[in-house]
N, C-alpha and C positions, 0 to 999 in steps of 0.2 A: 580567583573564581574563574573557571573555564566556561566558555560559551559554545555549546554545540549548535550547529545549524539545524533548524527545524525545516521540514519539508511538507509541502502540500502534496499528498499522494492520492492519485485517482486510480481506482481499481475497477476494471470492467470485466464482466464475465461474458465470454463469447457464446456460451451455451444458452443462457436465458436473456442476455442483454442488460442485466442489472448493473448499476453504476454506484460506486461508493466513493465518497470524498472524505479523506481522513488526514490527520496530521501525525507525523512521525519523525524519527531520527534515523540516520543511516548507520548501520552497524559496520564493523571492521571487514566483514566478508562482502560488503557492497549491497546487501539487501536492506530493506527498510522495515523498521520495527514500528508497527502501528497497533498491534493487538488483534488484527484481522485474522480470522482462522479459516472461514469458508463462506461461500455464497449461500443464499437462501435455497438454491436449487441443489445444494450438496457438493458443488464443484470445489475442489481444494487445490487442484494442480494446474489447470489451464486458465490462468488469469493474466490479463494484460495490465501491467503496472506502469504508470507514468508519474514522475516526481519532479517538482519544481521547488527551488528554495523559497522560503518566505522572507 
């Protein structure tokens, strides 16, 4: 059984200031898979993402 590292991912929207705290895994391309699609203000592209291992 393989164990993938889970990450605590904090996503901040610079347009409206909303903050989301999610858990996810790192994909092969270096991005994090959390299921997050877009901010409540409609912003999909300009997001600040910080991740720390759990």
